[in-house]
N, C-alpha and C positions, 0 to 999 in steps of 0.2 A: 656354593649353592645360594647364599644370600645375594651375592653379586649377580648371579643369573636371574634371580627374582627381581632385583632392582631394574635390570635391563628390560625384562619382560613387562614389568609395571609401566616403565617409562614408555615403551612402545605402545602399550594398550592405551595409555593416556593420550598419546599423540594421535592415535587412530580415532579415539572418541572425540577429541577436539576437532579433527578434520571433518568427521561426520557432522558434528554440530555446526561447524562453519558452513559446510555445504548446504545443510538444511536451512540455516538462517539466510544464506544468499538466495536460495530458491524462493523462500517466502518473501524476501524484499523485492525480488524480481516480479513476483506476482502482484505485489502491492503497486509497484511502479506501472505495470501493465494496466491494472484496474484504473489507476489515476488517469493514464493517457486516454483510456476509453471514455471516462467521464468528461474530460476536457474536450474530446472530439465530439461527443454527443451534444455538449453545450454549444459548441461552434456550429454544428450541423443544424441544430434546432433554432438558434437565435441569430446565426450569421456572424457571431463574434463571441469571444470569451473575455469579458471585462477583467481587468487586472485584479480587482478585489475578489472576484469569484475564483479566478485561477489560483490566487495566493491561498485562499481558504482550502481549496481542494488539495493543493500541494502539501498541506500540513496534515491531512488525514492519513493515518497509519493502519487503519483496520479495513481489511478487505470486505467484510460484511457491510460496513458503513459505506464504502465506495460503491458496492453493488446497489445499495439502496439509493445512493445519489445518482447513479446511472439511470435508474427508473425515474427519479425526479427530474433529471435533466431532459428526459424525453417527454414527460407529461406536464411539467409546470407550464402554465399558460404565458407567464411573463418572467423576465429576469428578476423583477422585484419579488415575485413568488418564490423563485429559486433562492434568492438572498434570504428570505424568511426561513426557508428550510435550513440553509447553512448556518443561520444564527442559532438554531436549536442545537447545533453540535457543540457549541461552546462555552 
């Protein structure tokens, strides 16, 4: 009976680990997609994405922050204004 419980517990832990891994992978994919959108918006608005701006955006891990940066990438009048926004992140 104890052996059966150990097998059951092990299976449950594996399933929980798999679910957690899938959830983390999904969240990471959403962050990567949001980053790509910000970088694309910068390039569309300014004609280029300077390396310093791209590097800063690549280090952002929070989707909410990336969504705010997307708005800024669209509305900032200059690259220097966008750099100022990025400086506040860090």
